[in-house]
Residue frames as a rotation matrix with the C-alpha (Angstrom) as fourth column:
MET 1
0.802 -0.592 0.081 -98.01
0.394 0.422 -0.816 -62.69
0.449 0.686 0.572 137.61
ASP 2
0.539 -0.725 -0.429 -94.50
0.478 -0.157 0.865 -62.44
-0.694 -0.671 0.262 139.03
THR 3
0.368 -0.391 0.843 -92.85
0.837 -0.254 -0.484 -59.60
0.404 0.884 0.234 137.11
LEU 4
-0.364 -0.561 -0.744 -90.64
0.741 -0.658 0.133 -56.59
-0.564 -0.502 0.655 137.56
LEU 5
-0.887 -0.015 0.462 -92.29
0.389 -0.563 0.729 -54.84
0.249 0.826 0.505 134.62
PRO 6
-0.747 0.663 -0.054 -95.22
-0.559 -0.670 -0.488 -52.40
-0.360 -0.334 0.871 134.79
ARG 7
-0.341 0.703 0.624 -98.58
0.216 0.705 -0.676 -54.15
-0.915 -0.095 -0.392 134.63
GLU 8
0.574 0.628 -0.525 -99.75
-0.338 -0.402 -0.851 -52.17
-0.746 0.666 -0.018 131.57
LEU 9
-0.120 -0.710 -0.694 -96.66
-0.987 0.008 0.162 -53.27
-0.110 0.704 -0.702 129.64
VAL 10
-0.889 -0.184 0.419 -97.14
-0.212 0.977 -0.021 -56.93
-0.406 -0.108 -0.908 130.52
GLU 11
0.008 0.973 0.229 -100.86
0.140 0.226 -0.964 -56.73
-0.990 0.040 -0.135 129.68
ALA 12
0.492 0.102 -0.865 -100.04
-0.750 -0.455 -0.480 -55.24
-0.442 0.885 -0.148 126.27
ALA 13
-0.558 -0.776 -0.293 -97.47
-0.827 0.496 0.263 -58.00
-0.058 0.389 -0.919 125.68
VAL 14
-0.583 0.440 0.683 -100.06
0.055 0.860 -0.507 -60.67
-0.810 -0.258 -0.526 126.54
MET 15
0.501 0.827 -0.254 -102.39
-0.168 -0.194 -0.966 -59.21
-0.849 0.527 0.041 123.89
VAL 16
0.193 -0.525 -0.829 -99.58
-0.970 -0.230 -0.080 -59.17
-0.149 0.819 -0.554 121.31
VAL 17
-0.817 -0.526 0.239 -98.56
-0.507 0.851 0.139 -62.76
-0.276 -0.008 -0.961 122.00
GLU 18
-0.323 0.771 0.549 -102.15
0.195 0.622 -0.758 -64.05
-0.926 -0.138 -0.351 121.92
ALA 19
0.587 0.594 -0.551 -103.14
-0.361 -0.416 -0.834 -62.09
-0.725 0.689 -0.030 118.80
ASN 20
0.002 -0.666 -0.746 -100.04
-0.999 -0.026 0.021 -63.12
-0.033 0.746 -0.665 116.86
ARG 21
-0.808 -0.171 0.563 -100.39
-0.248 0.967 -0.062 -66.74
-0.534 -0.190 -0.824 117.96
ALA 22
0.108 0.952 0.287 -103.98
0.167 0.267 -0.949 -66.70
-0.980 0.151 -0.130 116.66
ALA 23
0.713 0.128 -0.690 -102.78
-0.564 -0.479 -0.672 -65.12
-0.416 0.868 -0.270 113.40
GLY 24
0.808 -0.449 0.382 -99.93
0.518 0.850 -0.097 -67.62
-0.281 0.276 0.919 113.04
ARG 25
0.744 -0.526 0.412 -97.35
-0.042 -0.652 -0.757 -64.82
0.667 0.546 -0.507 112.90
ARG 26
0.298 -0.768 -0.567 -93.80
0.954 0.214 0.211 -64.66
-0.041 -0.603 0.796 114.23
ILE 27
0.958 0.114 0.262 -92.44
0.119 -0.993 -0.003 -61.31
0.260 0.034 -0.965 115.40
ALA 28
-0.020 -0.979 -0.205 -89.08
0.969 0.031 -0.244 -59.57
0.245 -0.203 0.948 115.79
VAL 29
0.946 0.260 -0.194 -88.06
0.312 -0.896 0.317 -56.32
-0.091 -0.360 -0.928 117.42
ALA 30
-0.080 -0.953 0.291 -85.15
0.807 -0.233 -0.542 -53.95
0.585 0.191 0.788 116.76
GLU 31
0.833 0.452 -0.318 -84.73
0.542 -0.558 0.628 -51.69
0.107 -0.696 -0.710 119.78
SER 32
-0.205 -0.863 0.462 -82.56
0.406 -0.505 -0.762 -48.71
0.890 0.032 0.454 120.48
CYS 33
-0.474 -0.047 0.879 -83.87
-0.539 -0.774 -0.332 -46.30
0.696 -0.632 0.342 123.15
THR 34
0.602 0.752 0.268 -85.99
-0.703 0.341 0.624 -49.00
0.378 -0.564 0.734 124.80
GLY 35
-0.273 -0.925 0.265 -82.88
-0.937 0.194 -0.291 -51.11
0.217 -0.328 -0.919 125.36
GLY 36
-0.838 -0.038 -0.544 -84.66
-0.069 0.997 0.036 -54.46
0.541 0.068 -0.838 125.17
LEU 37
-0.760 0.586 0.283 -87.76
-0.465 -0.185 -0.866 -53.44
-0.455 -0.789 0.413 127.14
VAL 38
0.161 0.836 -0.525 -90.12
-0.987 0.134 -0.089 -54.65
-0.005 0.532 0.847 124.40
SER 39
-0.142 -0.305 -0.942 -88.31
-0.387 0.892 -0.231 -57.97
0.911 0.332 -0.245 124.14
ALA 40
-0.974 -0.220 0.061 -88.36
-0.127 0.300 -0.946 -58.30
0.189 -0.928 -0.320 127.93
ALA 41
-0.373 0.911 0.179 -92.10
-0.798 -0.216 -0.562 -57.67
-0.473 -0.352 0.808 128.02
LEU 42
0.276 0.480 -0.833 -92.75
-0.866 0.500 0.001 -60.25
0.417 0.721 0.554 125.30
THR 43
-0.311 -0.494 -0.812 -90.59
-0.143 0.869 -0.473 -62.90
0.940 -0.031 -0.341 126.95
GLU 44
-0.797 0.159 0.583 -92.35
-0.601 -0.121 -0.790 -62.27
-0.055 -0.980 0.192 130.27
ILE 45
0.211 0.976 -0.057 -95.32
-0.962 0.197 -0.188 -64.12
-0.172 0.095 0.981 128.75
GLN 46
-0.338 -0.252 0.907 -95.40
-0.240 0.955 0.175 -67.91
-0.910 -0.158 -0.384 129.08
GLY 47
0.229 0.393 0.891 -95.53
0.668 0.602 -0.437 -69.44
-0.708 0.695 -0.125 125.62
SER 48
0.599 -0.015 -0.801 -94.12
-0.361 -0.897 -0.253 -66.34
-0.715 0.441 -0.542 123.91
SER 49
-0.525 -0.844 0.114 -91.68
-0.312 0.315 0.896 -68.59
-0.792 0.435 -0.429 122.08
ASP 50
0.020 0.631 0.776 -94.64
0.723 0.527 -0.447 -69.54
-0.691 0.570 -0.446 119.87
VAL 51
0.814 0.437 0.384 -94.46
0.581 -0.578 -0.573 -66.07
-0.028 0.689 -0.724 118.31
PHE 52
0.815 -0.530 -0.232 -91.32
-0.444 -0.830 0.338 -64.19
-0.372 -0.173 -0.912 119.40
ASP 53
0.869 -0.489 0.080 -88.47
0.401 0.598 -0.694 -64.92
0.292 0.635 0.716 117.02
ALA 54
-0.109 -0.994 -0.024 -85.76
0.933 -0.094 -0.347 -62.32
0.343 -0.060 0.937 117.74
GLY 55
0.935 0.262 -0.237 -84.89
0.330 -0.889 0.318 -59.15
-0.128 -0.376 -0.918 119.55
PHE 56
0.039 -0.923 0.383 -82.03
0.845 -0.174 -0.505 -56.93
0.533 0.343 0.774 118.44
VAL 57
0.804 0.096 -0.587 -80.84
0.444 -0.754 0.484 -54.33
-0.396 -0.650 -0.649 120.95
THR 58
0.014 -0.756 0.655 -78.82
0.950 -0.194 -0.245 -51.93
0.313 0.625 0.715 118.84
TYR 59
0.644 0.258 -0.720 -78.31
0.624 -0.721 0.300 -48.98
-0.442 -0.643 -0.626 121.16
ALA 60
-0.101 -0.784 -0.613 -75.09
-0.040 -0.612 0.790 -47.65
-0.994 0.104 0.030 119.60
ASN 61
0.541 0.247 -0.804 -74.88
-0.746 -0.300 -0.595 -46.61
-0.389 0.921 0.022 115.96
GLU 62
-0.502 -0.802 -0.324 -72.07
-0.865 0.471 0.175 -49.15
0.012 0.368 -0.930 115.51
ALA 63
-0.695 0.325 0.641 -74.48
-0.001 0.891 -0.453 -51.90
-0.719 -0.315 -0.620 116.58
LYS 64
0.442 0.861 -0.251 -77.10
-0.255 -0.147 -0.956 -50.67
-0.860 0.486 0.154 114.11
LEU 65
0.235 -0.469 -0.851 -74.40
-0.972 -0.136 -0.194 -50.96
-0.025 0.873 -0.488 111.42
SER 66
-0.687 -0.707 -0.169 -72.87
-0.712 0.701 -0.037 -54.31
0.145 0.095 -0.985 112.39
MET 67
-0.763 0.400 0.508 -75.81
-0.015 0.775 -0.632 -56.26
-0.647 -0.490 -0.585 113.83
LEU 68
0.242 0.967 0.086 -78.60
0.188 0.041 -0.981 -55.06
-0.952 0.253 -0.171 111.58
GLY 69
-0.418 -0.441 0.794 -76.76
0.854 0.108 0.509 -53.74
-0.310 0.891 0.332 108.54
VAL 70
0.753 0.577 -0.317 -78.21
0.463 -0.806 -0.368 -50.24
-0.468 0.130 -0.874 108.63
SER 71
0.388 -0.595 0.703 -76.35
0.774 -0.204 -0.600 -48.18
0.500 0.777 0.382 106.04
SER 72
-0.280 -0.584 -0.762 -73.77
0.850 -0.519 0.085 -45.72
-0.445 -0.624 0.642 107.38
ASP 73
-0.878 0.012 0.478 -74.99
0.306 -0.755 0.580 -43.29
0.368 0.656 0.659 104.71
VAL 74
0.121 0.990 0.066 -78.51
0.388 -0.108 0.915 -43.43
0.914 -0.085 -0.397 106.12
LEU 75
0.408 -0.029 -0.913 -77.24
0.913 -0.023 0.408 -42.96
-0.033 -0.999 0.017 109.68
ASP 76
-0.601 -0.744 -0.293 -74.94
0.715 -0.664 0.219 -40.08
-0.357 -0.078 0.931 108.68
THR 77
-0.772 0.324 0.547 -77.54
0.262 -0.621 0.739 -38.34
0.579 0.714 0.395 106.53
PHE 78
0.085 0.973 0.215 -80.63
-0.014 -0.214 0.977 -38.62
0.996 -0.086 -0.004 108.73
GLY 79
-0.490 -0.297 0.820 -79.30
-0.810 -0.194 -0.554 -39.42
0.324 -0.935 -0.145 112.22
ALA 80
-0.977 0.006 -0.212 -80.17
0.075 0.945 -0.320 -42.37
0.199 -0.328 -0.923 114.43
VAL 81
-0.454 0.866 -0.209 -83.52
0.401 -0.011 -0.916 -40.88
-0.796 -0.500 -0.342 115.45
SER 82
-0.561 0.249 -0.789 -85.17
-0.740 -0.577 0.345 -40.71
-0.370 0.778 0.508 112.04
ILE 83
0.562 0.814 0.146 -87.81
-0.588 0.517 -0.622 -42.46
-0.582 0.264 0.769 109.99
ALA 84
0.487 -0.428 -0.762 -85.12
-0.711 0.312 -0.630 -43.60
0.507 0.848 -0.153 107.54
VAL 85
-0.628 -0.773 0.089 -83.11
-0.664 0.473 -0.580 -45.33
0.406 -0.423 -0.810 110.25
ALA 86
-0.328 0.585 0.741 -86.17
-0.636 0.444 -0.632 -46.84
-0.699 -0.678 0.227 111.99
TRP 87
0.697 0.605 -0.385 -87.43
-0.674 0.369 -0.639 -48.15
-0.245 0.705 0.665 108.65
SER 88
0.107 -0.757 -0.645 -84.03
-0.688 0.412 -0.597 -49.65
0.718 0.507 -0.477 107.86
MET 89
-0.716 -0.348 0.605 -83.86
-0.696 0.425 -0.579 -51.23
-0.055 -0.836 -0.546 111.32
ALA 90
0.128 0.868 0.481 -87.30
-0.627 0.446 -0.639 -52.81
-0.769 -0.220 0.601 110.88
GLN 91
0.720 0.109 -0.686 -86.48
-0.673 0.353 -0.650 -54.08
0.171 0.929 0.327 107.37
GLN 92
-0.215 -0.915 -0.341 -83.18
-0.681 0.391 -0.620 -55.55
0.700 0.099 -0.707 108.49
ALA 93
-0.568 0.089 0.818 -84.68
-0.713 0.443 -0.543 -57.19
-0.411 -0.892 -0.188 111.61
LEU 94
0.564 0.823 0.068 -87.25
-0.615 0.474 -0.630 -58.81
-0.551 0.314 0.773 109.36
LYS 95
0.582 -0.409 -0.703 -84.55
-0.635 0.311 -0.707 -59.95
0.508 0.858 -0.079 106.92
LYS 96
-0.435 -0.900 -0.032 -82.22
-0.627 0.328 -0.707 -61.32
0.647 -0.288 -0.706 109.64
SER 97
-0.618 0.313 0.721 -84.93
-0.578 0.441 -0.686 -63.23
-0.533 -0.841 -0.092 111.51
GLY 98
-0.910 0.404 0.092 -87.61
0.388 0.753 0.532 -65.78
0.145 0.520 -0.842 110.77
ALA 99
-0.548 0.707 -0.447 -90.32
0.243 -0.376 -0.894 -63.26
-0.800 -0.599 0.034 111.60
ASP 100
-0.121 0.643 0.756 -93.38
0.991 0.030 0.133 -62.25
0.063 0.765 -0.641 109.62
VAL 101
0.718 0.332 0.612 -93.42
0.286 -0.942 0.176 -58.76
0.635 0.048 -0.771 111.13
ALA 102
-0.212 -0.811 -0.546 -90.75
0.960 -0.069 -0.271 -56.59
0.182 -0.581 0.793 112.75
VAL 103
0.881 0.415 0.227 -90.97
0.342 -0.891 0.299 -53.34
0.326 -0.186 -0.927 114.65
ALA 104
-0.238 -0.971 -0.029 -88.12
0.821 -0.185 -0.540 -50.91
0.519 -0.152 0.841 115.27
ILE 105
0.886 0.420 -0.194 -87.84
0.451 -0.690 0.566 -48.21
0.104 -0.589 -0.802 117.92
THR 106
-0.279 -0.960 0.024 -85.25
0.906 -0.272 -0.325 -45.43
0.318 -0.069 0.945 118.08
GLY 107
0.623 0.596 0.506 -85.43
0.378 -0.796 0.472 -42.24
0.685 -0.103 -0.721 120.08
ILE 108
-0.511 -0.719 0.471 -84.20
-0.023 -0.536 -0.844 -39.86
0.859 -0.442 0.257 122.74
ALA 109
0.246 0.621 -0.744 -85.23
0.697 0.420 0.581 -40.91
0.673 -0.662 -0.329 126.25
GLY 110
0.499 -0.112 0.859 -83.26
-0.361 -0.928 0.089 -38.19
0.788 -0.354 -0.504 128.02
PRO 111
0.489 0.525 -0.697 -82.59
0.601 -0.781 -0.168 -36.52
-0.633 -0.337 -0.697 130.26
GLY 112
-0.092 -0.569 -0.817 -79.94
-0.400 -0.730 0.554 -35.20
-0.912 0.378 -0.160 127.83
GLY 113
-0.641 -0.339 0.688 -79.29
0.402 0.616 0.678 -35.79
-0.654 0.711 -0.258 124.16
GLY 114
0.368 0.859 0.355 -82.14
0.817 -0.116 -0.565 -33.78
-0.444 0.498 -0.745 122.73
SER 115
-0.850 -0.524 0.056 -81.96
0.482 -0.729 0.485 -30.85
-0.213 0.440 0.872 120.33
GLU 116
-0.564 0.661 -0.495 -84.33
-0.520 -0.750 -0.409 -28.22
-0.642 0.027 0.767 119.01
LYS 117
-0.296 0.432 -0.852 -85.31
-0.889 0.202 0.410 -30.44
0.349 0.879 0.324 116.06
LYS 118
0.088 0.262 -0.961 -85.31
0.063 0.961 0.268 -33.67
0.994 -0.084 0.068 118.09
PRO 119
-0.094 -0.100 0.991 -86.11
-0.873 -0.470 -0.131 -32.85
0.479 -0.877 -0.043 121.72
VAL 120
-0.959 -0.174 0.223 -86.09
-0.276 0.754 -0.596 -35.34
-0.064 -0.633 -0.771 124.57
GLY 121
-0.247 0.905 0.346 -89.12
-0.190 0.304 -0.933 -37.58
-0.950 -0.296 0.097 124.20
THR 122
0.220 0.242 -0.945 -88.84
-0.964 -0.093 -0.249 -37.87
-0.148 0.966 0.213 120.40
VAL 123
-0.384 -0.284 0.879 -89.24
-0.200 0.954 0.222 -41.51
-0.902 -0.091 -0.423 119.37
VAL 124
-0.127 0.263 -0.956 -89.51
-0.992 -0.051 0.118 -42.98
-0.018 0.963 0.268 115.88
PHE 125
-0.099 0.240 0.966 -91.18
-0.248 0.934 -0.258 -46.30
-0.964 -0.265 -0.033 115.10
ALA 126
-0.270 0.112 -0.956 -91.35
-0.960 0.052 0.277 -48.45
0.081 0.992 0.093 111.98
ARG 127
0.136 0.363 0.922 -93.06
-0.330 0.894 -0.304 -51.74
-0.934 -0.263 0.242 111.11
ALA 128
-0.426 -0.292 -0.856 -92.01
-0.904 0.162 0.394 -54.04
0.024 0.942 -0.334 108.28
GLU 129
0.339 0.623 0.705 -93.97
-0.534 0.744 -0.400 -57.09
-0.774 -0.241 0.585 107.14
LYS 130
-0.634 -0.562 0.531 -92.83
0.025 0.672 0.740 -60.11
-0.773 0.483 -0.412 105.15
GLY 131
-0.412 0.422 0.807 -94.06
0.879 0.417 0.231 -59.98
-0.239 0.805 -0.543 101.58
ALA 132
0.590 0.634 -0.499 -95.09
0.496 -0.773 -0.395 -56.31
-0.636 -0.014 -0.771 101.78
ASP 133
0.614 -0.344 0.711 -94.00
0.567 -0.435 -0.700 -53.74
0.550 0.832 -0.072 99.20
PRO 134
-0.124 -0.747 -0.653 -90.79
0.985 -0.173 0.010 -52.19
-0.120 -0.642 0.757 100.64
ALA 135
-0.772 -0.105 0.627 -91.91
0.311 -0.923 0.227 -48.85
0.555 0.370 0.745 99.19
ASP 136
0.337 0.926 0.169 -95.01
0.072 -0.205 0.976 -49.01
0.939 -0.317 -0.136 101.42
ILE 137
-0.660 -0.750 -0.037 -93.36
0.165 -0.096 -0.982 -47.48
0.733 -0.654 0.187 104.48
HIS 138
0.597 0.781 -0.183 -95.04
0.335 -0.036 0.941 -47.80
0.728 -0.624 -0.283 107.88
ALA 139
-0.440 -0.774 -0.455 -93.24
0.827 -0.152 -0.541 -45.39
0.349 -0.615 0.707 110.17
ASP 140
0.643 0.657 0.395 -94.16
0.369 -0.717 0.592 -42.63
0.671 -0.235 -0.703 112.58
ARG 141
-0.632 -0.769 0.092 -92.47
0.350 -0.390 -0.852 -40.08
0.691 -0.506 0.516 114.79
LYS 142
0.539 0.803 -0.254 -93.97
0.587 -0.143 0.797 -39.34
0.603 -0.579 -0.549 118.18
ALA 143
-0.461 -0.590 0.663 -93.20
-0.136 -0.691 -0.710 -36.52
0.877 -0.417 0.239 120.58
PHE 144
0.157 0.509 -0.847 -93.91
0.741 0.506 0.441 -37.85
0.653 -0.696 -0.298 124.06
GLY 145
0.616 -0.057 0.786 -92.31
-0.386 -0.891 0.238 -34.84
0.687 -0.450 -0.571 125.72
ASP 146
-0.488 -0.869 0.074 -89.96
-0.420 0.159 -0.894 -35.01
0.765 -0.468 -0.442 128.67
LEU 147
0.632 0.772 -0.061 -91.70
-0.411 0.401 0.819 -37.70
0.656 -0.493 0.571 130.73
GLY 148
0.279 -0.657 0.700 -88.44
-0.790 0.257 0.556 -38.70
-0.545 -0.708 -0.448 132.37
ARG 149
-0.593 -0.637 -0.493 -86.26
-0.805 0.488 0.338 -41.45
0.025 0.597 -0.802 130.98
GLY 150
-0.882 0.279 0.381 -88.46
0.127 0.917 -0.377 -44.26
-0.454 -0.284 -0.844 132.33
GLY 151
0.042 0.975 -0.216 -91.66
-0.032 -0.215 -0.976 -42.59
-0.999 0.048 0.022 131.12
VAL 152
0.121 -0.077 -0.990 -90.39
-0.946 -0.311 -0.092 -42.12
-0.301 0.947 -0.110 127.58
ARG 153
-0.832 -0.505 -0.232 -89.13
-0.551 0.803 0.227 -45.70
0.072 0.317 -0.946 127.41
LEU 154
-0.640 0.669 0.378 -92.42
0.218 0.630 -0.745 -47.09
-0.737 -0.394 -0.549 128.75
GLN 155
0.306 0.801 -0.515 -94.53
-0.350 -0.409 -0.843 -45.10
-0.886 0.438 0.155 126.26
ALA 156
-0.165 -0.461 -0.872 -92.20
-0.984 0.018 0.176 -46.12
-0.065 0.887 -0.457 123.42
ALA 157
-0.965 -0.200 0.168 -92.48
-0.207 0.978 -0.023 -49.80
-0.160 -0.057 -0.986 124.41
LEU 158
-0.258 0.950 0.177 -96.28
0.153 0.221 -0.963 -49.58
-0.954 -0.221 -0.202 124.58
CYS 159
0.353 0.356 -0.865 -96.43
-0.727 -0.477 -0.493 -48.03
-0.588 0.804 0.090 121.10
ALA 160
-0.565 -0.635 -0.526 -94.11
-0.823 0.476 0.309 -50.70
0.054 0.608 -0.792 119.71
LEU 161
-0.848 0.305 0.434 -96.30
0.111 0.902 -0.418 -53.44
-0.519 -0.306 -0.798 121.14
GLU 162
0.154 0.950 -0.272 -99.36
-0.156 -0.248 -0.956 -51.82
-0.976 0.190 0.110 119.58
LEU 163
0.104 -0.207 -0.973 -97.59
-0.966 -0.253 -0.049 -51.88
-0.236 0.945 -0.226 116.21
LEU 164
-0.876 -0.479 -0.054 -97.04
-0.481 0.861 0.167 -55.62
-0.033 0.172 -0.985 116.60
MET 165
-0.234 0.874 0.427 -100.78
-0.143 0.403 -0.904 -56.29
-0.962 -0.272 0.030 116.78
PRO 166
-0.703 0.063 0.708 -102.10
0.667 0.402 0.627 -57.92
-0.245 0.914 -0.325 113.60
LYS 167
-0.832 0.460 -0.310 -104.11
-0.522 -0.838 0.159 -55.51
-0.187 0.294 0.937 111.50
ALA 168
-0.234 0.842 0.486 -107.77
0.134 0.523 -0.842 -56.43
-0.963 -0.132 -0.235 111.38
ASP 169
-0.887 0.065 0.457 -109.08
0.461 0.048 0.886 -57.17
0.036 0.997 -0.073 107.92
VAL 170
-0.418 0.755 -0.506 -111.72
-0.062 -0.579 -0.813 -54.54
-0.906 -0.308 0.289 107.39
SER 171
-0.624 0.319 0.713 -114.27
0.776 0.357 0.519 -55.31
-0.089 0.878 -0.471 104.73
PRO 172
-0.940 0.340 0.016 -116.26
-0.332 -0.927 0.177 -52.45
0.075 0.161 0.984 103.25
ASP 173
-0.393 0.885 0.248 -119.95
-0.052 0.248 -0.967 -52.49
-0.918 -0.394 -0.051 103.98
PRO 174
-0.634 0.195 0.749 -122.02
0.751 0.386 0.535 -53.70
-0.185 0.902 -0.391 101.01
């Protein structure tokens, strides 16, 4: 495949597109620290328009406010790299698109910008699904460490793609 993107990222995107096509789901992404990398990986796949509805690159806080409608109170209280902001980004991406599932990514890729509480390599993810209880929050904070800017962004994109995989229905054994 002719691509500028790392093979593992494209392979993960292929799995996401195929699995969501099979499940009949449309997806959206709200990206901050990945700067559109997840959307780029998804659109690298021929036929991704069957499942990929929208990508919001909201790098600046102002973009999170104006494009997605994240509350300034949430941003001011918790900071851009927080479960509250990631959850709001995912919910708003879902609301502003025709998607069935949305994933949000916000974090600190480095080399600067980290703090003691949120060091470089801290990335927060959230997934929102159409029809799900909004109180049932699916969000996680990961500490990748200082892998370099490209390394943090790649790991964040891979995690986001994993979150876009349909959950398997697991039936209890009789």
